[in-house]
N, C-alpha and C positions, 0 to 999 in steps of 0.2 A: 163743585169735583169741578177740574178742569175738563176742556173740554176734549180735549186728543186719548185724557186716560180713560173718560169713561169709554170714548171707542173702545181703545184696547181692552180693553174688561172685556164688554160686551161681546170682544169677536172673540176671546178666550169661551166666554160662558160658550158661542152658537159654535168654537169647536168643539170643547169637550159633548156636547150634547151628541153633535153626530157625530162621535167616536165613540159614546154608549151605545144611541142605536145600531152603530153597524160591528155593535162587541168590539172594539179596539181598546176599549177603554182598560190602562196597566194595570188596573186592581182587579178585571171580569178578567182579563185575561193572565191574569194571574192564578187566581180561583179555577180555573179554565184547566189549568193545566195542573192542581194538586188534585182533581176529582181523577180525570182518567180519560189519557191517549186512545184517538177513534185504533189506529191499525191495533193497541193489545185488545182492546174490545173486540174488534172482528178477528183475531188470532183464539181470543175462549173464545166465540163462538162458532167459531171453527172447526177448533176443540171440540167442543158441544151434542158437532151434529154429527161425530163420529161416533156416538156414546145412549148407547142406551138406559133410558136413567127412571127406570123402573118404578125407584119409589117418589121421583120428584124430587129430587137430591137439587138439582139445578133450576128448579123452577126459578131461581130470580135471576138466571143469566138470560136476560131479553132481550131484544136489539133496544128497545122504547124506553129500558130502561138505560139512560144513557151511564150511569157512572157505575163503571163495570169496580171501580174499589169499593162498592157495599153489595157485590155480590156474594154468596156465601163463599166463604172458603178464600176468600180473592181478598188482598189484603195491597195498598202500595206505600210508596213512601211519601210522607203531607208535604215535604219539601217541592219534590219533584210529579208527584202522580204517574210516573211509572212504579207499573206492578212490580214488587218485591217478590210475595208471595202465594200459595195455590198449595191452598191445605183442601183434598177431596177425599180423606183418609177416611176407610171405614164405611166408606158409604155406596155399598155392593154397587158398582158401577159394571158394565160391562162394555166391552166393543176396544176403540180403538185410538190408543197417543198420535194425533196428528203433530204431521212435523209444522202445522201452524206454532207450537212453542219455543219456537227457534224466532219468534218477531218478539218474543218475553225477554233483550237483552239482561233488562235488570236483575230479572229475579235469583232471587235469595235463598228460598225457599219453594222448596217440595215433594209435597209427601202424600206417595199415591198407593200408599199403605190399606194392606185388605183391602183393594179390589180388584177385578178382573180382566184389569184394561191391560190390551194387547199392545205391540208395534205396528207401524202400517203393515196394510196385509192379512192382519192378525194371527201376523211371525210374533213366534213368545222369544226372539233370541231378541238380545237387551236393545235398544232402540238406538243405536250410534247417534244420532242427530242429538241425542241429551250432553250427549259430550261437546256441546257447542255453545251451551250453554255458562261461561265461561266467569263468570258472576257466581256461583253456588254457592251457596256455603252449606248448606241442609237437603240430603239429598236422604227421600225415605224408600225405600219398595219394596220391604221386609213382607213377606204372608203374597203377593205378587203372586204370578203363572211364568214368569221374567226364564230365562231357560240357558243351556250353555256356556259359551267362554266367554269370559268380562272383555271386550272393546280395550285393545290398549291405549285409546283415544280417552278413556278415563282417566285417565293419568294427566290429561293438561285440565282437568277440575284446581289445578292450583290450588285457588283459594276456599276449599272445600276443607269441613270443622266436621261434621256426620256426615255417617254414611252406615246407612240400616242396607244390610241384606237380607237377612236374617229368614230363613223358614221360607228359601226361594227355590229355584232347583238350575239354576248356578250351577256347574260343572268345569273337571279336568283340573289341573293343576293351579292351587292358590297364586297369580299372580306378582312375585315381584316385584312387580313396576309397582303395584302400591303400594310403594316406597317413598315412592314422590313423591304424592298429598300429601306434605312437609306437615301441613296445617293440620294433620287431621287429629280431633283430639277425640274422638268416640270413631268405634267402626264396634261392628257386628255380624262377625259371619253364621252365628249359631245354623246348627242344624240346614247347613245348604250341603250339596252335593259336590264338596272341593274336596281335590286328592293330591296325593305324594306328602312330601315333606314337608314342615316352617318351612318359608324361607327367613334364613336369620337378617337379611333384609327388614324387616318390618321392625329390628332394632331403631331405622333412620326415625322411625314417626315419636319426634324429641318431642313433641307433642302434645302425643297422649297420656289423656283420659280413663279412660274407659274399654278396652278388648276386651270382644265375646267371641270367642275362638271354640267355643263347645260343640260338642256332636256334630263336628261335621263329617260325613261317609268314613273318608277316607287316610286321613288326616293323623300323620305319628313324626314323632322328632326323639335324636338325639341331644341335643340341647337345643337348653331354656338359655347361653350366655347372655344372647344378644336379648332379654328383659332385662340389664344391670344400666341399658340404657336409657329406659326410658324414665326419668326424675321425675316425671310428674304423677305418675302411673295412680292410681286410687282403686280401683274393677276393674279386677282382673278370674273371668271364669275359663278356665282350659280343658274342664268336663268330660271325657270321653274318649278323650287322649292319652295316648301310650306313654305316663310318663319314667315310668321303674329306671330306668338306665339314666336318669341324668338328677344332677344335683336341683330340681324342685325348690326344696324350701332354705338352705345354704342362699340360691339365686334371689328369690322371695324375701329373703329378709334385710339384701341389698338394697330394699325400693323402701322407705320408711314413710313413703306417703297412701301406703298401700289403706284400703280402706273394707273392700271389701279381696277373700281371696276362695276360689269357689274349684277345689279340685276333687267332685265330685268320680269316682272312676276313671282313677285315671291308674291303676295294678303299683299305687305306692306303693312300698317297702316295707316303710316305716315308719315313724314320726320322733322317732328318741333319739336325732340327730340330735348334738350338742353341737348350740350358736351359742361363740363364746362374747357376743354383745350380742340382744336382742334388741332389734331396729324399728321390728314390727310395731306398736305402739300407740300409732293410730289407728290400729286392725280392728273392726267391728262386726263381722261377717266373715267367718272362718267355716267352713263347709268342707270335710272331707269323706262323707257318707260312699260305703261299698269301696274301700280300700283295704286289704285284709291287713293292715298292719299287727298282728296277730304279737303284740308284747303290752307288755304291765301302763298297766295307764298312766300312771303317774310319772312313770319315765318322758311323756311324753312335751314337747317344748311349749306349748302354747298359756300352761296355768297360770303363770305371769302376769297374762296381758286384760289389767282387770277393766280393761276396757271393749272391750267382745261381749258384744249384743247376740248375737245368730250365735250356737255350734251345734253342729250336727255331725257323729260317730255314728252316725248310722251301718249298720253293716261292716264294722272295723277291727271287730273282734281283739278289741286292745281288753285286757283282764288284771284282776288280782284290787285290792281297795283304793278310792278316785281318791285325791288330795285335799288336805286340808287349805291348799290354796284355793280349791274352788269356790268358799265359803269368802272369800274375798273378792270374788267377779263380778262387786255390786250393779252391773249396767247389766249382767244380765235377764236377756226378754225368753229368751227362748234356749232349749237340750232338749237335745234329740239324742240318745243310746240306745236305739234298739237295734235287736237283736242278733244280740251282741255270742249265743252261747254260754247263758246263764254260770259268765265266771268271772264276775266284776261285784265289786262289794259297795256298797253307799253308807258311810257311817260318816257325815263329813254333815256341819251343823250348816243347815242354809237359812237360818232365819233372820241372816242380815239383807239375802240378796231383793230387796222389796220390786224390783224390776222385773221381778218374774215374772213369766205368764203360763209358759206351759212348760215341765219336767214329761219327758217321755223313755220311759226305764225296758220296755214291754219286751222279754224272751232273755235280756240282761246282766238280769242279779241270782246268784248262786243259793241268798238265801237273805232275810234279814227279816225282823218284827218290827212287825205295822204299826204296833204304841209307837216304839220308838224312834221310829221311822216317821211318820207324822207331826211329833213331839217336838224335830227338826227342821220343819218347812217353812216357810214365812211367813214372821207376826211381825206386822207394820203397820200402824195406824193409814200408811195408803193403803191397802191390800191388791197387787191389781194379780195374784192367782187364780187362772182361771180354769188351768188342767193339767188332773193330772192323773196320768195312765203308767200302770207298773202291774200287768197284766202277765200270766207266767212266769213269775220269778221265784217262788221257790216262798211267799213269806207270809208269817204265821203269827196266834195272839190274837188280839178283840180290836176291832176300831174302839177308840177311847170320844168320850163327850168332844174331846177337845174341837174334833174334825170338823162339827156344827155351828164352829166361829171360826172358821173359814170364810167370811163372808160372800166375797166376790166368785167362787167357786164352783164354776158351770157346769164338768163335766170330773167323773169320779169314776174310774176302767179300774176296777181290781178281781178280773175273771182269773182262775184258774190258780187264786191260790191256796194256803190253807186258813185262813183266817176262819175263826170261829165267832160265836157271841152274838147281842143281840144291836143290831143298828140302831146310835144312836137316833135318842128323837129329835136332837137339832138336825139330824140329817136330816130328814125326813121330811121336818116343815121346812128344808129349804127343797127351790123347784128346779135339781138338773138334770142338764138333758140328758144324760149318760150317767145312769149306776149302779154299774153289776159288783155284786157286793162276793161272791163266795160259788 
């Protein structure tokens, strides 16, 4: 080896050794960046200092454990080492949220739900400094103790895709400025204290997929036309809002992406409006309970949607015979038609409803023969039928032996009917959780 080449290689080796010993080696430095940034670790420790951690949820948050990316509830970017997620939900934490969180400027995901954390100085007002975490995509404050009005600066979180404020004490008029969060895909304001009318500006949230406005304290509306602009909406829950003067069903029919339509206790006057072209072909979950519809059940608009899995019609006071179309709803898993005034009849053949798990008809049928009724229940090789509740239904006849062949049945309740005869032996041998026969 040439002498000058050997000297050069020796110099490089000595330089590399010195770099390693000083902590400046490029690979080592890159690895350090991936572990945890010191100022972000200090911010998390400052947050912990203001928290009463009775159950040791944050026990791993210790200064001697340098890599905060490995702490409980903390996640970091693999590329930069910056803290991107802080998830300490359901942790029974008490205390205050420290403004030190402002040091986590790369934070994208923050979940404080079901904690008892408050703002600085123990204030229940929304911590305004959270509005400066501009990279936030996910913010969950559900079931926390925050109250009062939402700060205007919340609309600065332009990257926000997920916002859950459900079951909090936020109050005042529902702020129209929420419509500035144009990237929102998930918004849950259920069981809050917001009041006033639903702002039509919510229609500007064109990326919305999940919208829950149910059971807000004092919300009302006479116009739901803004929903027609939510072209990607899959889940809509407006339970508890008076929709009696709106065109709710025709408007919903303009959103073919809908999978869940939950309109419990909405004062809807009927569900027999003719929909010229039914677009809700993807609908899986339909809940209309506690709306006094009071028309013939077979005139309802939804019977030809074969993809429905969950149908709740409790306390709708629909009457008359169930339509034969019910027998073709082969995706149905849950059908509840309870407390409807004993004014309907069920003569439909349900043998092909192989996915049906629960059928609840309490206090809804005017009459029926139990033998004929049971013979029309699902009879599939992959039977999933678990529960039959048909109390207070004026049913007559005798229980047939074939009821013992409903192999998956775990709950059978037939109280307050006029059923006679002996209980089939096959039924006595089954371990049924609830069997109330006579």
